[in-house]
VMD Tcl script that draws the C-alpha trace (Angstrom):
set ca {
  {73.15 90.09 124.95}
  {74.40 90.28 121.42}
  {77.76 88.84 120.43}
  {79.32 92.33 120.39}
  {78.16 93.13 123.93}
  {79.32 89.71 125.11}
  {82.75 90.28 123.59}
  {83.12 93.74 125.16}
  {81.99 92.54 128.59}
  {84.20 89.44 128.62}
  {87.23 91.30 127.24}
  {86.94 93.95 129.96}
  {86.69 91.20 132.57}
  {89.81 89.57 131.13}
  {91.70 92.83 130.87}
  {90.90 94.11 134.35}
  {90.47 91.07 136.58}
  {91.85 87.84 135.11}
  {95.12 86.28 136.26}
  {96.80 85.54 132.96}
  {100.25 84.34 133.99}
  {99.35 80.66 134.41}
  {97.18 80.11 131.36}
  {97.99 82.64 128.67}
  {100.72 80.63 126.95}
  {98.57 77.51 127.06}
  {95.87 79.31 125.11}
  {98.13 80.01 122.13}
  {99.61 76.50 122.22}
  {96.24 74.77 122.16}
  {93.94 77.09 120.25}
  {94.93 75.87 116.80}
  {94.15 72.25 117.75}
  {90.87 73.22 119.40}
  {92.25 71.62 122.55}
  {91.34 74.27 125.11}
  {90.59 72.94 128.59}
  {87.56 73.99 130.60}
  {89.86 75.78 133.05}
  {91.28 78.02 130.30}
  {87.83 78.91 129.03}
  {86.68 79.64 132.57}
  {89.75 81.64 133.69}
  {89.90 83.88 130.62}
  {86.37 85.14 129.88}
  {87.10 86.53 126.41}
  {88.44 83.15 125.27}
  {85.31 81.38 126.43}
  {83.08 83.95 124.73}
  {84.90 83.74 121.40}
  {85.10 79.94 121.47}
  {81.34 79.82 122.01}
  {80.74 82.19 119.09}
  {83.04 80.18 116.82}
  {81.34 76.91 117.70}
  {77.99 78.48 116.83}
  {78.92 80.37 113.67}
  {81.87 78.35 112.28}
  {83.15 81.72 111.01}
  {86.82 81.88 109.99}
  {87.12 85.60 110.78}
  {85.99 84.93 114.36}
  {88.66 82.26 114.68}
  {91.34 84.65 113.40}
  {90.13 87.29 115.87}
  {90.46 84.72 118.65}
  {94.04 84.07 117.56}
  {94.82 87.77 117.74}
  {93.18 88.15 121.15}
  {95.03 85.10 122.51}
  {98.33 86.45 121.21}
  {97.63 89.84 122.77}
  {96.92 88.57 126.27}
  {100.10 86.48 126.39}
  {102.14 89.69 126.25}
  {100.45 91.39 129.20}
  {100.42 88.33 131.46}
  {103.25 89.67 133.65}
  {101.17 92.68 134.71}
  {99.02 91.98 137.76}
  {95.24 92.47 137.53}
  {95.51 95.17 140.23}
  {98.04 97.16 138.23}
  {96.10 96.72 134.99}
  {92.90 97.97 136.61}
  {94.59 100.96 138.28}
  {96.28 102.15 135.08}
  {93.27 101.56 132.82}
  {90.80 103.11 135.27}
  {92.99 106.22 135.41}
  {92.69 106.63 131.63}
  {88.98 105.78 131.56}
  {88.21 108.28 134.34}
  {90.37 111.08 132.92}
  {87.58 112.38 130.71}
  {90.00 112.86 127.82}
  {88.77 109.99 125.67}
  {85.32 109.19 124.38}
  {85.98 105.45 124.22}
  {87.06 103.29 127.15}
  {90.42 101.53 126.94}
  {88.83 98.08 126.52}
  {86.75 99.08 123.50}
  {89.70 100.93 121.99}
  {91.89 97.85 122.34}
  {89.29 95.61 120.74}
  {89.09 97.98 117.78}
  {92.89 98.12 117.43}
  {93.30 94.34 117.64}
  {90.47 93.76 115.18}
  {92.16 96.04 112.62}
  {95.46 94.14 112.82}
  {95.88 92.00 109.71}
  {97.79 89.27 111.59}
  {98.26 87.87 115.09}
  {101.89 88.96 114.84}
  {100.86 92.59 114.60}
  {98.59 92.03 117.61}
  {101.68 90.80 119.43}
  {103.52 94.07 118.70}
  {100.47 96.02 119.84}
  {100.45 94.02 123.08}
  {104.15 94.68 123.74}
  {103.48 98.38 123.30}
  {100.48 98.18 125.63}
  {102.67 96.32 128.13}
  {105.07 99.28 128.06}
  {102.14 101.61 128.73}
  {100.97 99.51 131.69}
  {104.50 99.69 133.10}
  {104.41 103.50 132.71}
  {107.29 103.44 130.25}
  {105.22 105.36 127.68}
  {102.07 107.54 127.94}
  {98.71 106.38 126.62}
  {98.91 108.83 123.72}
  {102.17 107.22 122.63}
  {100.54 103.78 122.73}
  {97.67 105.02 120.58}
  {99.90 106.68 118.01}
  {102.31 103.75 117.93}
  {99.44 101.31 117.41}
  {98.24 103.37 114.46}
  {101.71 103.15 112.89}
  {101.94 99.40 113.43}
  {98.52 98.88 111.82}
  {99.50 100.89 108.74}
  {102.97 99.39 108.32}
  {103.92 96.45 106.13}
  {105.06 93.97 108.76}
  {108.46 93.14 107.27}
  {109.20 96.85 106.80}
  {108.32 97.43 110.44}
  {110.59 94.60 111.58}
  {113.41 95.93 109.42}
  {112.92 99.34 111.00}
  {113.14 97.93 114.53}
  {116.35 96.08 113.68}
  {117.91 99.09 111.98}
  {119.86 101.94 113.57}
  {119.33 104.29 110.62}
  {117.74 107.65 111.37}
  {117.10 108.72 107.77}
  {116.41 107.30 104.33}
  {116.26 108.64 100.81}
  {112.70 109.52 99.83}
  {112.60 107.04 96.97}
  {113.41 104.25 99.43}
  {110.95 105.22 102.12}
  {107.55 105.87 100.53}
  {105.72 103.20 102.55}
  {107.45 104.18 105.79}
  {106.48 107.81 105.28}
  {102.86 106.82 104.67}
  {102.79 104.72 107.85}
  {104.40 107.42 109.99}
  {107.72 105.71 110.70}
  {109.56 108.45 108.81}
  {108.79 112.09 108.08}
  {110.05 114.55 105.47}
  {112.43 117.36 106.36}
  {111.14 119.59 103.57}
  {111.07 122.73 105.73}
  {114.78 122.46 106.51}
  {115.67 121.83 102.86}
  {113.52 124.70 101.56}
  {115.13 127.03 104.04}
  {118.52 125.97 102.66}
  {117.32 126.75 99.13}
  {116.00 130.14 100.25}
  {119.25 131.10 101.96}
  {121.31 130.00 98.96}
  {119.16 132.03 96.55}
  {119.17 135.12 98.72}
  {122.92 135.01 99.25}
  {123.52 134.17 95.56}
  {126.04 131.56 96.63}
  {126.84 128.61 94.44}
  {126.97 125.65 96.74}
  {125.75 122.10 96.79}
  {122.32 121.90 98.39}
  {121.20 119.13 100.71}
  {119.10 116.26 99.46}
  {115.53 116.03 100.69}
  {115.51 112.95 102.89}
  {113.05 111.22 105.19}
  {113.94 111.35 108.87}
  {112.85 109.06 111.66}
  {109.84 110.51 113.50}
  {109.82 111.18 117.24}
  {107.27 108.43 117.89}
  {109.37 105.98 115.89}
  {112.35 106.65 118.12}
  {110.18 105.57 121.05}
  {108.91 102.49 119.19}
  {112.41 101.35 118.34}
  {113.44 101.72 121.98}
  {110.41 99.84 123.32}
  {110.73 96.89 120.95}
  {114.48 96.53 121.25}
  {114.06 96.46 125.02}
  {111.39 93.80 124.62}
  {113.70 91.68 122.45}
  {116.49 91.87 125.01}
  {114.07 90.66 127.68}
  {112.90 87.81 125.45}
  {109.38 89.20 125.17}
  {109.72 89.30 121.38}
  {111.52 86.91 119.07}
  {114.67 88.35 117.57}
  {113.98 89.10 113.94}
  {116.53 88.40 111.21}
  {115.94 89.91 107.81}
  {115.16 87.36 105.12}
  {117.95 87.82 102.60}
  {115.87 86.04 99.97}
  {113.21 88.75 100.05}
  {113.23 90.64 96.73}
  {114.43 94.23 96.91}
}
mol new
graphics top color blue
foreach p $ca { graphics top sphere $p radius 0.5 }
foreach p [lrange $ca 0 end-1] q [lrange $ca 1 end] { graphics top cylinder $p $q radius 0.2 }
display resetview
């Protein structure tokens, strides 16, 4: 089989059948030193496949993909293979999606520009596996995470704000974290004009989107459980 078919097959085997709780953390700890034991490679098929490809190609992008995959699986290790298979099979057999969950996940992880983003994707997928959010919410949330500047996303999770001035939220609007309330503001203008009243009109602001409310809840819950590191804003970062 080609490398792509090997990756898909081994990732599905890892996702649906592998017991990750005993070895997942060890993968991340040892991958950078190329110190993976035979048992790790054997117990997690996708790791063995990617290590073999890297040893053959010596390709940096393959190594970075391995880092993202390893980071991802550490965050779903507490979900049993039985539960993972039941939940994923339900989506795959629903007939609502052209692509299977495994292929979709590989595409999402591949598009992440860092292993840290892959970690956030994994925490969101963990919430889906625990039936805390629907699959559609996972998909939409993953899209937002991919499009967000990572520090902006972290700031958003830490914040309790539900709106921002437009000039301060351009990137967040583009990523989907915030949305414009133009309809509400235009209606205020219309009513003021029709009534010929002289009153101060509301500013057009960006409001937190419905999906972002869910994301904030999921990731704050994960932080409280120690699944994610608590993030503290870097005060040295230029404004």
